[in-house]
N, C-alpha and C positions, 0 to 999 in steps of 0.2 A: 747773619745768613748761614748755616752751616756748611762747613766743607765737605768734599766726596766722601761717601760712607757706604757700606753695603745696606740697603733694605731690609727691613725686619722679615723674617720669615713668613710670618702670618699676613703682611702686606703684601710682599711677592708672590705669594701662593694667589691672591686674589686678583694681583694686576695680570699674571701669566694666565689665568683663564680669559681675561678679555683680549688677548692677542688673538682669538679666534671665538668669533662672536658666537655666545651660548644664547638660543631660544629653544622653546619646547620641542619647535618643529625640527630644528637641528641636532638636538640632544636625542630624540626619539629615533631618527634616522641613523645616527652614530652606532647605538646600542643594537639595532635592527641589522646594521653593517655587520658588527660582530657575531652577531647571530649567524648570520649567512657565511661567514668567514669560517665559523664553526662546523659547517656543513650541517645545519639544521636544515630538515625538511617542512618543519610546522612551527611557525611563529606567531604569538598571540599577543597584540598591546592593548594595555588599556590606559585612557587618558582622563584625567580629570582637570581639566582647564581651571578651574575655579580655585583649587588648591596649588597649582603648578606643579601637580605630582603627576608621574605616570609609571607602568610597569610593563616588562618585557619578559616574556617567558618563551622557550624554545626547546626543541629535543636535540641539541646539537651534542659535540663531544664531551662537553663538558671542563671542568679543570681540575687538577689534581690538588690537593691541600697547600703545597709547596706554592705552585704558581698563584692560587687565589690569595695568597698572604702577600703578593709582590703587586698585585691588583690596585691601580690607583697611584704607582708613583708615576713620577714624570719618567718619559723615554723609557719605558719598559715595555718591551713587545715580544711576541713570537713568530712575527712576520719575517723579519730579514736581519740580516746579521753585518752586512755589507753596502754600500752605495751599488754595487754590481748586482744584488740581488732584485734590485729594483727592475731590472731589464726583463726578470722572470716573474715578476708578480702577478699573483692570480687572485690578490685579496684586496680588499676596500682600504682597511688601516695598514700602516706600517710606523707611525710616527712615535707610538706609545704616548700619545696626548690626551686622546678623545675622555676616557674615563677621568683620568687627572683631572682636565680641566672640569668635566660636570661634577665631580666630587668635592671641588674646592668653591663651587658655589650652590651647593645643596645636600642633602643628607642623603648617602646611599647606601643600601643594603644589598648584598649578593649571596645568593645561596647558589652551588654549583656541586655536581654529581658526576662523575665517570662511569662508564657501563661494568668497569671490572671490580669497583667497590660497591659495598653493601649500603652504606648511608652515604649522604651528601653531608657538606659543611656550608653554614652560613657565617657571613662576616659582615659587620656595619664599619665601614670607612670612617678612621685609619686603624680601628682595633684589630686585633688578630682574629682568626677563623674559631670555630669551636661546632661541636656536631649539631648538626640539623634536624632536631629531633621534634620540634613545637612551632606552630604557625606564627607568623609574624607580619606586621601589617597594620591597616585598619580598614574597617568597614569593607568596602567595594573592592579593596586592592590588598589581597590576602595572600603570603607566598607561603603555600603549603609543603609541608615536608615530602621528600621524594620517595616514592615506593621502591622495591628492590629491583623491578623491570626498569623503572624510568633512568634516565639520563639526560642532561643538557644543563641548561642555567638560567636563573631567575633573577632578574634585576628590578629593585624597587628605589626610584627616585623621587624623593619628598622636599616640597620646598624651595621649587628651582629659585636660584637668584636672591635668597634670604638674606645673605650679607650684603646685596647691592640693591638697595630700595628704590633707586631710582630708576633703573634700570626695569628692575621688576614690576614697577608701577606702569612703565611705558608697556611692556610685554602683555599686561592684565588689562591694559585699556584697549588692544587691540581686540576687534569684532571677532567672534566666534568662527565664523565661516573663514577668515584670513588664516587663521591658525590650521583649522581643520583642511582648508586649500593645500596649503605648504605642506603638510603631512601627505596629503595625498601624492603631489606632484614629487616629493622626494623620495616616497616609497614606490611609486610606478617608476620611476629610475632603477631601482634595483631588481623589480619584476620584468623589466626588459630585458636584463642579464640573466635572470634566474627565474623563466616564466611559470616552471614547475611547482615551486615554492607555495606551501599553503598558508597564506598570510592572512589574518584576521585581524582589524582595529576596532578597538569599541570605545565609546566616551561614556562618562559620566555626566547625566543631564542636569538642570536646575532643580530637578525632582527628585536627585539622587538614584535615578534608575540608570541602568545599564542600557545602552544603545549601541547598535552596530554603525559605525561610520562607513567602512567598506569591507567585503571578505573576498580575497582572490583565490578561489579553490578549482578542484579538478580539470586542471589543465594538464593532461597527460603528455607523455612525451609520445605519443605516437600521433600528434598532430603537427600540421607543417609550420614553420617558422611564422608565417603569416597567419594561420590561425591562432597560434599561440599568442603571438601580440595583439589581435584582434581581440580575444577575451579578456588577456590582462586589461586592455586599455576600458573594456565596458565593463568588468569587474571594479575598478579602479574609480571611475568618474562618473560610472551609471549610462543610461542610454542617451548620450549626447547625440550619436547619431544612430540610424538603424545599424545593424550589423551586416545586413544584405548591400550597404550602400559602400563598405569599405574595400577598397580594390588593393590587391597584392602588387607591390612593385618589388624589382630586385636587380641586382646587377654585380658584376664581379668584373675586378682588372687587377690580374697579377695576385698579390697577397692581399688585396682592398675587397672585402663582401659586404654587399648592402642589402639588406631587407626590410621593408616597411608594407607601412598601409598609408593609403589616400583616400578621403572621403568624396563621393560624389555629391552627398548633400552637404549644404553649407550651415556654417554655425554663425556665431555674432562675435565671436572674438578670436584672437591670434594667440589665445593662450594653449591651444592643442597643436601646433606647430612646432615639433620638439626633435630634435636631431640628438643622438646619443652615437658616441664615437669609446668603443670598449668598457662601455656601461657607465660611462661620462657624460652629463648634460653639455652638448656644444652650444654655448650661448655667445655665437659670433654674430651681430648685430646686422653685419654686411648680409652676409648668407642667407640671415632669416628675412631679411627686407626682400630681398632678392625673389626669394621663394615666394613669399605674400604677392608680389608684384606680377609675378608670371600668371596668379591664378586670377589676380584683380583684372587683368587686360585680356582675360579669355574666359573660361567656363563659369567661373562666379560673377561676372556681370551682369549676367540675365537670369541665373539660374534662381528657382524657388519662386517663380512667378505666381503671382495671385490675380485674382479677378478685379482687386481693389487698384484702380488709376490712381496714379500718382505724379507729379512733377518731378519731383527730386526721389531721394532714397529715405525711405522711412528707417531700414534698418540695414546693416551692413553683411556682407555676405565674405565669409572665410572658409578655407578649407582645412579640414583635420590632416595634419602631415606627421607620422611618427616614422622616424628612420632609425634603424639600427644598424651601425658600421662596426665591422672587427676588421682590424689592420694591426701590422705590427706594433706593439709597444715603444713607447719614448719619453725616456727619464723627463727631458722638459716638460712634457704635459704632464707627467704626474706632479710635478712641485709647481705647477702654476696656482694655484689656489685652494687653500684649507677648505673650502667648502666642496671641493671635488668636482668642480666646474671647470670646462674648457674655455678659455676667451680666444685663443689662436692655437690650432694644431700645427705641429710642424710640418704635416702630410696634406697641410692645406691647398698646395698645387696640385695634388691629385684628386682629395676629396671633392672640393667645389666644383671643379666641372664634371666631377661623377655624381653629385648630387643634382646639378642642374640637368644634366641629360638624363637621368631617370624621370624626372619631373617632365621635362621635354616630351620625351617618348610616351609617358602616360596620358599625356593631352592629346599627343597625335594617335594613342589606340583608341581613345575614347572619341574621336572625330570630332574635336574642338578646334575651331583656327585660333591658332595664337601668335605671338611673337617668338621669332626664333632665339636661342640660346645667345645668339651673336648680338641680337640687338638688347641684350639686358643691360647694358653700360648706359644705353641709351634710354631706357626705362627709369633706370635709378635715377639718372640725372634730369629726366623730365619731372619726377616725383618731388626730386630737392626743389627743382625751381617753382614748382607749381604750389609747393609748402610758402616759399619765399614770399609768391605773389599774394597768398591767402594774408599773409601778415600785415602786406601792405593793403589788401583789402580790394584793390582794383587797379588797374592800369590803364588809362585812355590813351588811345593812339589811333592814328590815320589806319594802322593795320591790327586791328582789334579782332580776334578769333570769334565768331559767333558760333555759339553752339546749335545744335538741329533742335527747331523749336515746332511743336504740332499747333498748327492753327487751330485744331479744336479744342486746345486748351486756352489760347489766348484770342480767342475769338477774332473781331475786325483788325487785328493788328499787321494784317498781312493781306495783301491783295488774293482773291481766291482762286486766280490763275496759278500763282505759286503757293502751292501747299505747306513748304519747308523752307528755312533758310539753311542749306547747306555749310559745313564746316569749311572756313576758309579763311583766306587772309584778307579779304576785301570788306571794309567796313559797310554798313548797312546804308551809308549816305554818299558812297563814292559813285553811284551813278549820277549823283548831281554835280560833281566835280568835272572840271573840263580837262582836257587832253596834257595840257602844261602843267597842271597840278600832279596828274599822276607820274608825270616823269620826274618830278621834282622832290617826290617823297623821298624820306631818310628813315633811316633805322632808329634813329634818336626818338624817346619815347614822347610824344606832344603833350600828354597830360599823364597825369596819376593823382589817385586818392590816397590823402594820408588819414585813416580812420581817427585817430584820436581829436586831429584839430579839423576833421572834415573839411578839408580844403582841398583843391585841386591847384596843382603845381602846372603853368604852362609854360611851354618855348616862347617866344617871342616870334611873331609871324611878321614879314614885311612884304612890302610891293604887292599890296592887295588887289586881284582881279587881273592882273597882268603877270602870270608867271608866279605862283608863290614859292618862297623858300624859306626854312627854317633856320634860324640862328639858334643852333644847339646849345652855344655857351652861356646864353642868358634866360634864365626861368623867374617864373614868379607865380604868387599864389593866389587863388580865388577862393575866398572862404565865403562861409555862410553870411555874413556881413555884407559882403560885395553882392551876393544873392539877392539879399533883401532890398537892396537898392539899386537892381537892376532894370532896366527900362525894356518894357515888352514893344518890340516893333509890329510882330503880327503872327497870326497863325500861316503857317506855310503847308499846303496840300492836305489839309484836314489832318495832321501827322504829327508835325513838329511846331515849335514856338521860337521864332528867333527873336533873340535878346541882343541888348546892346549893356555889357558890363564895364565899370572903372575898377580896378585892382586898388588893393588898399594904398600901394605907394603912393607917395606924392607925385605929381608932373607925368604920370603914366597916361599912356593912350588907351583910350577905350577897347573895348575887344568886343568882337561879335562870334556869340556862341547860339548854338540851339539846341534846345531842349528836347526831347523825346515825350510828348504829353501821355502816352499811356505808360513809360517807364515811372516818370514824375508822380503820376497819380497813383501809380501802383504803390511805390515806396511811401507816400502818405497813408494811404490807408492801411499798408501793413504795419506800420508804426503805430498807429492808431489801435489795430486790432491787437498787437503785443501789448501795448500799455494796458489796456482793458482786460486782457486775460490775466497778466501777471497781477493785476490788483485783485481780480476774483480770487485768485490762489493764495494770494497773501492774507485775505480776509476771511477765507473759507466760504466764498460764497458761489464759488465754481457749480455751474448747473451740471447737475449728474442724472444718470438713468439707471434704473434697476435692469439686472440683465439675471435671465433663467436659463439653469441647463448648459451653461457654459464651462466646460471642464477642459483645461489645457494642459495636457501632458507636459513634464519638466524631467530633467534628470535629478538626483538626490543631490549633486553638488547644487544645482541654478536653486533646488527648493530652499537650500540655506540661506542663499542670495535673497531670494522672495522674503523670507523671514524677518532676515535682518532688515531689510528696507521698505518693510510693508507701511511704516509710517510716513515715509517718503512718496509712497506710492499714493497714500490716503490723501496727500497735499495737493497731489494732481487730478484728485477725483475718481481714483482706480482701487476699489475695493476687491478684496479675495477672503477664501479660507483655503486652509491644506486639506490635502487628503492623500496620506501615504502609509506605503507598507515596506516590508522588506526588498520586494520586487519593482514597485512602481511608486511613483509620485506624479503629483497633480496639484492644477491649482482650480479652485471651483471661484470664478468671476461673479463677484455680485452685483458691481455696479461700475460703469464707465463715465467719464466726463460727456455732455453732448455732443461735443465736437467730434470727439474719437467713435462715438456711437454711431454718427451716421457714416462715417468713413467705414469702421468695422462691418455692418450691415451683414453679420452672420458669417464672414469668413474666418472661421478659425484660425486657418493657415497665417493671415496676414496679422491677426491679433498676438499671435503667437510670436511673430518675429519682431514684432514690435516691442512686447513686452520683454522679451530677451535681449533687445538691444538695449532698452532703458536701463534694466537690471546690472548689465555689462557695462555701461557707460558710467554708473554711478560707482561701481566697484573701482573701475580703473580713473577716477575723479575727472571722466572726460566733462561728466556733467555734474556741476556741485550741488548738494542738497540745499534745497530750499527750505526745508521744514525746520531749520535752525535757525531760520530768520526771525526777528521779532515782528509781530504783527502789527505793530503800528507804523513799520516801516512799509507802508504801503506804496505804492506808484504813484500816487496822485497829490505829491506833496508840491512845496513852491517851484521846485526845480523841475523845468520842462522834462528834462532826460533822466528824471531820478529813476524810472524803469529800467533805464540801461544797466544798471549794477547787477540785475536779476537774471540779464541776458543769456549768460553762462549756463544757466540752472534750466532753461527749458529744453526738453527733449527733444529731438530730431522730428518725431512725427508730429508734433504740434507746431513745430516750425513750420514744414512742409505743409499742413492743412491751413495754414494761416497766410502761408504764400499763395497758395493756389487759389483761396478766397480772396485773397487782394487782388491778384490777376484777374479773376473773372470778373471782380466788380469794378475795375479801374476805368478810365476813360479809354474807349478804345480809337484806334485808327479810322478815320471816316468820320469821327463827330466833330462837329462844327464848335467851335468857341470862339466867343466874342473875346475883344482885346480886353473886356473888365475881367471875364472868366480868366484869362491867361494869366493876367496879374495876380488875381487871388491864387491860383494854382502854383504860381512861381512864390508868392509869398510864403504859403503853407511848406513847400518844399525846402523852403531856407530854414524853417523851424524844424526840419527832421534831425535826427541824429546822425544818418549817412545819406544825406540829400543826393550824392553824386552817382547812386548805382540802384538801378531798381531792386526787386525782392530777390530775383534770381542771381544778381552780380553784375548784372551788364549795366553799360554806362546810361545815366539820364540826361547828362550834359555834355556836349564836345564843343570844344571851341574850333572856331572857323578862321578868324583873322584877327590882325589889329588894324584899327582907323587909323589914318592919318592925323596930323594936327586938325584943330578945330576948323581953320580955316579952308581945308582941304578936305572936310570931312564929308560934305553934300558930293562932291564928285568921287570919293572914295564908297561912300554908299552905294551910288549909282555903278561903279565899277563892280562891287560886290555882287548886288543883284544880276549884273548880267554874265559873270563868270560862275555863280555858285548857284544860281535859282532860275536855270534854264528850264527846268520842269514845271516851276509853280509861277503864279502871279502875286508878285508882292504891291500891296496897294501903297 
């Protein structure tokens, strides 16, 4: 092994470039930042993703020949001379590293001209500059010599990461929409601080013609900050929301000034909740979550309703929130991250309350009932707790919270005199329990479901029928196998099925549990529908229907997503064509799967929301692509639960449709079942993937008591009947 030695200059040059991540989007951003620092008012970018090349041309001040010859050296800059200059910094770059890093992993040609000189000069790094009199570049990326009146800088970057082949392959494997979206997000950050710059970004398509990715122009200085921000946003990302839906927000506190826009129309993604501090993106996860939580608990909970009825949410609703904050600069903020993002600002104690107060005022002004800013900590904590419960998949206890349920949706599950079950902490069976039981309830969970093992954890219950109490220190599981061997006692009140079950552990006492007959059958039917549906998708036999005259307007950004995921949509039975121009874009829907077409029923607003949610979930990997799965891996294999490995692929809209179908077709409250029918129902429930909860996540089985030893079993059963079944006759 060699001793300590200095690295070779060529090796050091490549490694140093990796200290700051170089990608096509970041390299473009760095050079556009240089153009803005050079006081350019017009910037044009041309990108060739296939060749990993791009060109940036501006009308800035340009560089003198002596400065041009120093360009590309490490730590060479015109922005600062001492660390104190950072306090007065009004430019993006100051390290003198950007062009040096890019030049170390690509071929860079720079041409520049100042206004006072008659001709410009051109330089191919690392060589010396020369007179710029002839064209340079290739095909669609040509550097034209400057005219007498022109001034500025033109930079051509070719073969990015040519000497780092693994990194280059990784970047080139990224889908086009991902690179384009990263460029839009990065350049929008620059336009927030400099909205009057005329910026046009073009790209070379697969057919080698030049297309416009976006253009931000004609944003005059006479516009208000709110109008500038609105136009720049729509120019960059397209018509994500209508212009008239964007509302102005502003606030000022001492030297802190906030201007922004918030939409009244919802979108399907949180990607457009952006906060900028002195032109740098403030990527603080905590404050961004709190912003979204405020809207989720208020306006966007019920916004954009359609005529289509749904049990759950077929698509999410998020606000567009763009906030531009100007405040005294801090050196610590400038040095946090090479990507120029802020993770935590030194002024957080002022900015966070200011941001939340602005949103709180917006909601009040628009007339929406909402949680106060003081309640935000509770909102955040409840969200975190809810996510923990989702990982556990369910928690069954005496204090289960019952969501509001519409009797029209679940048929005869609830007595007609009581149309809804309101939110509260009383369990649906609480009216069957005597007063002694109520007085002795505990905060300890009585039961919970573990999804992977599909087992139910149950604390021990003692002294059945004579004032039950819980021994929270002792817990054991009820699994599918114990459910298979459960003995049906009888149906209770045409609503529940009383069971006696034996835990898997030896010498354990049997338990008395009660099964909700509607919830149990609903779970059975849901998993049957899901299995059949997934098998149809995998084998390409999904039933579809042709659609005529259905055009859905989308933004240009969304259009690229739909273009990339077209094959995935086709796998789910959704086909479409594209129709776009420089001003607008739309999808022409040609076919839908039968189950979605029935739900759609001509409501374009509903269908648009569904398709937007699907494509955003695919983009964020919330839903995994099913089109990559092998056809022979269908759900009808020998493994009864083979279909479950595709569950994460199913879009939300199909889940909700099948849940609703299972709910409507399941056995209802009030249906009489024989003992044999009850036994068959429990047997089928034991075969389910998640037998302990219904389609909507509510418990299908609740433990009631533990019986005494066998010699006292008859007396214990009589005591149980008297204390727990006062409302029903048990034969």
